[in-house]
Every structure is written in structure tokens, then in C-alpha cells.
N, C-alpha and C positions, 0 to 999 in steps of 0.2 A: 277360289276363295281360299281365309284363312285356315280350310280347315283344309287342304290338300295337302298342308305343309307335311304333315306327319306321315307320308304317304316320301315322299326323299329325307328322315330322318329329324326335322324337330318336330316334337313330342310337345316340349309343354309351355306355354307360353305364347299361344297363337292371339293374342293381343293385345301384345306391346306392340313400340315403331319397330323393330328389329323383325316383330315376323310383319307387317307392315308393309313394312321393304322389300322381303324378302316374299311377299306376294307380289309385290310390282314387279320385282323382275321374272317372277309363276308368267305373270300374264305375261310384258315383253315376249316374253318365247316365242311365250303361245298364238299370241300376234302372229307372229314371227312365220310360227310352222304355218301357220293358218296360208296367208299369203304366198307364200313361197320362196321366203328370203334365208329361211332359216337356214341354209349352208350355204348362203352366201355371206351370212354376218353370223359368222359362230363362236362370236365373245372373245373370250379371252383365257387361253389354253389353258393356265400353270396361276396358283394363285402366288403373288408377287409384295400384294402391294401398293405400289408404282399405279398411277392414276393410267389408268387406258383410256383410247378412247376410239371408235370407229373412222378408220379410212376409207373414202369414196371407193369402190370397185370402174377401172376403166370401163368396162365396156355391160355394163348392166342396171339394177334403179340404183339411186340413193340410196342410203341408208334412212330408218324409219324411224323421226325423232317425235319424239308425241308428249307431253305435260300436261300434268293432271294436275290436283292438287284439288281435295276432299272432304280430307282432314280425318278426323278421327271422329268415331260416337265411341258414347265410353256406356 
């Protein structure tokens, strides 16, 4: 949940859209870790602002893809 974000340096604004985006990234990384795919798909290693797409691994499972739109409650 967004209440885990202060552990990663985000201390304010835990109910805005940016926090929802960060929470989604955190959930995705936790899912990859739970499935053992976090070492295969490390994500962007440096921040450049460019679009980043994960390429499939030749001898491994495909990248996990999930579309979840639950909206935001105020």
C-alpha cells in the first residue's frame, strides 16, 4: 500500500496520483520477487526519461504483464 512508501523516501502526498503510480511499481516489483522473476527482469538501471520496455529472455519465462485499473477513492 502507499503507507509503505515512506520506507523508500516518499514522506508526503501518499494519496495523490503520483503515490498511486509509485505504489503500482512497488506492487509489481514485489510480485516479480514472489515469482522469482526479479533477477531476470531488473528494470531500468539508470534514470534517463526515455521509454523503457522489457525485452523477453531467450531461455526463460516471459515478462509478467498485468493491467489493473481500480481507480482512486477519495
